[in-house]
MARBANU-332644 format. One record per residue (C-alpha): z, y, x; residue in three letters. Coordinates in steps of 0.5 Angstrom, whole numbers, padded with zeros to 4 digits, always signed. Each point is the difference from the previous one (the first is absolute). Example, Ala and Ser with C-alpha at 12.3 -4.5 7.8 and 13.67 -1.06 7.14 Angstrom:
% MARBANU-332644
+0016-0009+0025ala/-0002+0007+0002ser/
This chain:
% MARBANU-332644
+0070-0004-0030unk/+0000-0007-0003unk/-0007+0002-0003unk/-0002+0003+0006unk/+0000-0006+0004unk/-0002-0005-0005unk/-0006+0004-0001unk/-0002+0002+0007unk/+0004-0004+0005unk/+0002+0007+0002unk/+0006+0005-0002unk/-0002+0008+0000unk/+0005+0001+0005unk/-0004-0003+0005unk/-0005+0005+0000unk/+0001+0005+0005unk/-0001+0007-0001unk/-0003+0003+0007unk/+0005+0005-0001unk/+0006-0005+0002unk/-0004-0002+0006unk/+0000+0008+0002unk/+0007+0000-0001unk/+0001-0006+0005unk/-0003+0004+0005unk/+0004+0006-0001unk/+0006-0004+0000unk/-0002-0003+0007unk/-0002+0007+0003unk/+0006+0003-0003unk/-0004+0005-0003unk/+0002+0004-0006unk/-0004+0001-0006unk/+0001+0008+0001unk/-0003-0001+0007unk/-0006-0004-0003unk/-0001+0005-0005unk/+0000+0005+0005unk/-0005-0003+0005unk/-0004-0002-0006unk/+0000+0007-0004unk/+0002-0004-0006unk/+0006+0001-0004unk/+0006-0004+0000unk/-0001-0001-0007unk/-0006-0004+0001unk/+0002-0004+0006unk/+0006-0002-0004unk/-0005-0002-0006unk/-0004-0004+0005unk/+0006-0004+0003unk/+0002-0002-0006unk/-0006-0002-0003unk/-0001+0005-0005unk/-0007+0003+0003unk/-0005-0003+0003unk/-0002+0001+0008unk/-0007+0005-0001unk/-0005+0000+0005unk/+0002+0007+0002unk/+0007-0002+0001unk/-0002-0006+0004unk/-0004+0004+0005unk/+0006+0005+0001unk/+0004-0006+0001unk/-0004-0002+0006unk/+0001+0007+0003unk/+0008-0001-0002unk/+0001-0007+0002unk/-0006-0002+0005unk/-0001-0006-0005unk/-0008+0000-0002unk/-0001+0003-0007unk/-0004-0007-0002unk/+0007-0004+0001unk/+0002+0004-0006unk/-0006+0000-0004unk/+0000-0007+0001unk/+0007-0001-0002unk/-0001+0004-0006unk/-0007-0003-0002unk/+0003-0007+0000unk/+0007+0002-0004unk/-0005+0003-0005unk/-0004-0007+0000unk/+0006-0004-0001unk/+0003+0004-0005unk/-0006+0000-0004unk/-0001-0008+0001unk/+0008-0001-0002unk/-0001+0005-0006unk/-0007-0003-0002unk/+0003-0007+0000unk/+0006+0002-0004unk/-0004+0003-0006unk/-0005-0007+0000unk/+0000-0002-0007unk/+0002-0007-0002unk/-0007-0001-0003unk/-0003+0002+0007unk/+0005-0005+0003unk/-0003-0005-0005unk/-0006+0000+0003unk/+0002-0004+0006unk/+0000-0006-0005unk/-0007+0000-0001unk/-0002+0001+0008unk/+0005-0005+0003unk/-0005-0004+0002unk/-0004+0006+0003unk/+0006+0002+0003unk/+0001-0007+0004unk/-0007+0000+0002unk/+0000+0008+0002unk/+0006-0002+0004unk/-0004-0004+0005unk/-0004+0006+0002unk/+0006+0004+0001unk/-0002+0005-0005unk/+0007-0001-0004unk/+0006-0003+0001unk/+0002-0005-0005unk/+0007+0000+0002unk/+0001+0008-0002unk/+0003+0002-0006unk/-0004+0001-0006unk/+0000+0007+0000unk/-0003+0000+0007unk/-0005-0005-0002unk/-0002+0005-0006unk/-0001+0006+0005unk/-0004-0005+0005unk/-0004-0002-0006unk/-0001+0007-0002unk/-0003+0002+0007unk/-0005-0007+0001unk/-0003+0001-0007unk/+0000+0007+0000unk/+0004+0002-0006unk/+0006+0004-0002unk/+0003-0004-0005unk/-0002-0008+0000unk/+0001+0000-0008unk/-0007+0005+0000unk/-0004-0006+0002unk/-0003-0002-0006unk/-0002+0007-0002unk/-0005+0000+0006unk/-0007+0000-0002unk/-0003-0007+0002unk/-0007-0003+0000unk/-0004-0002-0006unk/+0002-0007+0002unk/+0007+0001+0000unk/+0000+0004-0007unk/-0004-0007-0003unk/+0006-0004+0003unk/+0006+0005-0003unk/+0001-0005-0006unk/+0000-0006+0005unk/+0008-0003+0000unk/-0002-0002+0008unk/-0001+0007+0002unk/+0006+0003+0003unk/-0002+0007+0002unk/+0005+0001+0005unk/-0002-0006+0003unk/-0007+0002+0000unk/+0001+0007+0003unk/+0004-0002+0005unk/-0006-0006+0002unk/-0005+0005+0000unk/+0004+0005+0004unk/+0001-0006+0005unk/-0007-0001+0001unk/-0001+0007+0001unk/+0005+0000+0006unk/-0003-0006+0003unk/-0006+0002+0001unk/+0001+0007+0002unk/+0000-0001+0007unk/-0007-0005+0000unk/-0005+0003+0005unk/-0007+0000-0004unk/-0007+0002+0003unk/-0003+0004-0005unk/+0001+0002-0008unk/-0002-0005-0005unk/-0007-0003+0001unk/-0002-0004-0005unk/-0007-0002+0003unk/+0004-0003+0006unk/+0005-0003-0004unk/-0006-0004-0004unk/-0003-0002+0007unk/+0007-0003+0002unk/+0000-0005-0006unk/-0002-0006+0004unk/+0005+0002+0006unk/+0005+0001-0005unk/-0002-0007-0003unk/+0001-0004+0007unk/+0007+0003+0001unk/+0002-0006-0004unk/-0002-0005+0005unk/+0006+0003+0005unk/+0006-0002+0001unk/+0005+0003-0006unk/+0004+0004+0005unk/-0006+0003+0002unk/-0003+0002-0007unk/+0004+0007-0001unk/-0001+0003+0007unk/-0008-0002+0000unk/-0001+0003-0007unk/+0004+0007+0001unk/-0005+0000+0006unk/-0006+0000-0004unk/+0003+0004-0006unk/+0002+0005+0005unk/-0008+0001+0002unk/-0002+0001-0007unk/+0006+0005-0001unk/+0004-0004-0004unk/+0008+0000+0003unk/+0001-0008-0002unk/+0007-0003-0001unk/+0003-0006-0004unk/+0006+0001-0003unk/+0006-0004-0003unk/+0000+0000-0008unk/+0006+0001-0004unk/+0002-0002-0007unk/-0002+0006-0004unk/-0006+0002+0003unk/-0005-0006-0002unk/-0006+0003+0004unk/-0006-0003+0004unk/-0001+0007+0004unk/+0001+0007+0001unk/-0006+0005+0002unk/+0001+0007+0002unk/-0004+0006+0002unk/+0004+0004+0005unk/-0001+0008+0002unk/-0003-0002+0007unk/-0006-0004-0003unk/+0002-0007+0001unk/+0002-0005-0005unk/+0006-0004-0001unk/-0001-0008-0002unk/+0006-0004-0001unk/+0001-0007-0003unk/+0005-0005-0001unk/+0000-0008+0001unk/+0003-0001-0007unk/+0000-0008+0000unk/-0002+0000+0007unk/-0006-0005-0001unk/-0005+0002+0005unk/-0006-0001-0005unk/+0003+0006-0005unk/+0001+0004+0006unk/-0007+0000+0002unk/-0003+0001-0007unk/+0005+0005-0001unk/-0002+0004+0006unk/-0007+0000-0002unk/+0002+0002-0007unk/+0003+0006+0003unk/-0006+0001+0005unk/-0004+0001-0007unk/+0004+0005-0003unk/-0001+0004+0007unk/-0007-0001+0000unk/-0001+0001-0008unk/+0004+0007+0000unk/+0005-0002-0004unk/+0005+0003+0004unk/+0001+0008+0000unk/+0006+0002+0003unk/+0005-0006-0002unk/-0002-0007-0003unk/+0006-0005-0001unk/-0003-0007-0002unk/+0004-0004-0005unk/+0000-0007-0001unk/-0001+0000-0007unk/-0005+0006-0001unk/-0007-0002-0002unk/-0006+0004-0002unk/-0007+0001+0002unk/+0002+0003+0007unk/+0004-0007+0001unk/-0005-0005-0002unk/-0005+0004+0005unk/+0005+0000+0005unk/+0001-0008-0001unk/-0007-0001+0000unk/-0001+0003+0007unk/+0005-0004+0003unk/-0002-0006-0003unk/-0008+0001+0003unk/+0003+0002+0006unk/+0004-0006+0001unk/-0005-0005-0003unk/-0007+0003-0003unk/+0000-0002-0007unk/-0007-0004+0000unk/+0003-0005+0005unk/+0006+0000-0004unk/-0004-0002-0006unk/-0003-0005+0004unk/+0005-0003+0003unk/+0004-0001-0006unk/-0007-0003-0003unk/+0001-0006+0004unk/+0007-0002-0003unk/+0002-0002+0007unk/+0007+0003+0002unk/+0002-0005+0005unk/+0004+0003+0006unk/-0006-0001+0004unk/-0005+0003-0004unk/+0005+0006-0001unk/+0000+0000+0008unk/-0008+0000+0000unk/-0001+0005-0005unk/+0006+0005+0004unk/-0004-0001+0006unk/-0006+0002-0003unk/+0003+0007-0004unk/+0003+0001+0007unk/+0007+0000-0003unk/+0006-0005+0001unk/+0001-0006-0005unk/+0006+0003-0003unk/-0005+0006-0003unk/-0004-0005-0004unk/+0006-0004-0002unk/+0003+0007-0003unk/-0006+0002-0003unk/-0001-0007-0003unk/+0007+0000-0002unk/+0000+0007-0004unk/-0007-0002-0003unk/+0004-0006-0003unk/-0004-0005+0004unk/+0006-0004+0003unk/+0007+0000-0001unk/+0005+0005+0003unk/+0003-0005+0004unk/-0007-0003+0003unk/+0000+0000+0007unk/+0007+0004+0001unk/+0000-0002+0007unk/-0006+0004+0002unk/+0002+0006-0004unk/+0004+0003+0006unk/+0005+0006-0001unk/+0000+0007+0004unk/+0008+0002+0002unk/-0001+0007+0003unk/+0003+0005-0005unk/
């Protein structure tokens, strides 16, 4: 009993077999089991096994009870269904391994965040959390998560000690869940996406609180469900892209470090992966992965924000005053922090230069 209460918060004794309800009905009506057996055409022994919780109430017997007692068969069937479910969950809780319970330590921050969505209750027992996580993440044992197949980008990270496979898997699942109700106007349309580049670029001039909503709307017109999601330690990623069965594309981004210039560069970097066909089914864009696809995406993002030929001309003038930066930003149709971020990245100015000009986003 002590183990039951510690693990589940519920004693096995509180899971009521529908036979107990049947016994109460018979007692209230002063009807004997023998009389019920006659009214239902079942043996007394069969009635006794049900009343004593040995056998379940079958669908056919539920219908017989409806005739004999005037209580609808659905009532008895629901009682049996609820009992079966509660008993199964109780047994599952008490058979959860210590190894699976230990996975919760990896997902502490995830559980905290998911509780804000109402997906999981952080005050529940460990066993209850495991059962909820199994349902959310679509797996019957959390310890099997490392055995699932990942994208090539993930396999390149298996030796990266910053990656926690449980956190990464949970983060991807969160992306899927947060985008599942976003309505899109069409399947993925790359030509339309290309044509939207100037419009997407102009969104940076809106108030920070407007950016997410407007981007979601623009991407939806291109067949993309877009969302900015919280990042967690253990999932060092910039973005997540996935094709769905119904033809739309999921694009999720984090705002790691929260700087707006990094956000916009990363956004166009992820768009590049989509346009360049780097996404087959699923693509996880890690911070530390490099290669031709990443370099190509970097160049695309850089050129969209600040055309290379214009940037070289600006650098050649060797005037990085704030007034010069602002004037150049106007020429490129970007905010000054984009120019400042580019100059910092290429080592033209220090990382602490014009720190007041680099705004931060605080959404996710």
